[in-house]
N, C-alpha and C positions, 0 to 999 in steps of 0.2 A: 480054830478059827482059820479061815482061808482069806488071803488078800489077793485080789486080782485087778490088774490094770486092763480096762476094757479097750483101750486104744493103743496103737503102736507108738513108738517114740518119734517116728518121722512126722514132723508137723504138716507136711503136704498130704499125708494119708489121713483124711478126715473121717473115714468110715471106721466103725467099731471092728475089732478083730473078730472074724466069724467063729474062730475056735473058742474065744473067750465068751462070746454070746451063747454058743452051744453048751459050754461048761456051766454057765449060769442057769440055762434051761434044765440041764441034768440035775444040778444041785437043788433047784427049786422043786423039781418033780420028786426028788428023794426026801423032801421035807425040810430042806435048809431054809433059813431066813436070809434073804438077799438084802443087804443094806447098800443103797446107792448113794455115794458121796457126790453131791453137786448136781446142778441142773443138766449139764451135758450128758452125764451118765444116766440120770433119771429118765431123760427123754429117750435115749437110745434103748434102754431096757423096756420102756413103755411101748415104743414102736416095735420091738421084738417080741412083745407079749410075755415078758418075764415079770412075774409078780415080785414086788419089792417094797421095802419101806424106804422113805426118803429122809436123808440126813443132810443138813447144810454142810457144805465142804468147809473144813476149818480154815482154809486159806481164803475163803470168800471175802472177808472184810477185815483188814488190818489184824488186830490182836484179838479176834473174836473168841479164840480158844480160851483166853484167860477170863472171860466174862462169865458170871454166874448163870446168866440166861442161856448161854451156849451149853454149859455143862448140864443144865437142867434138860435142854433139848436132847442132848446125847443120851442122858439117862432114860428119858421117856421113850425115845426111838428104840434103843437097845432093850428096854423093858418089854417092848412088844415082841421082841425076837426070842428072848431067853426065858426059859421056864422059871416059875417062881421057886423060891427055896423049898427044898423037899427032897424026897428020895430019888426023884428023876432028874434033879437039877445038875448032876455031875457032868453030863454030856452036853449041856446046853450050848456051851461055846463052840463045840464041834459042829453044831448045826447052823453056824453063822458064816456067811460069806460077805466080806466088805469089798465093794467094787468102786474103783476110782478111775480117773483118766490118767494116763501115763504122763509123767512130768520129768522126763529125761532119765528115769530110773529103769529098773527092771520091768519087763513086760510079761514075764512068766508068773504064774501063780506061785506064791510062797506060803508054805504051811508054817503056822506059828502055834 
């Protein structure tokens, strides 16, 4: 799984990082499932023509992560990306890229 911040840490820089957008295009072209966290990232990827699935950002509303409905939402969205259990499922997580807006942390892709 790859995690990418689509934006730079500098709040004044409102444009998506061109390198990150190009990386998402490349990953999508290679068959990766791009998971966009939050409306800002979803809009940027849509404008850039990058196919993605949309996931509500866990920080969107209070303690949304702890709610059963959010956990179900995550399971459904990620279920669209990952292969069903079977002989080909072993590499499913390697084909997922999770994209978010930078929140004062690293802006480089981190491989997990």
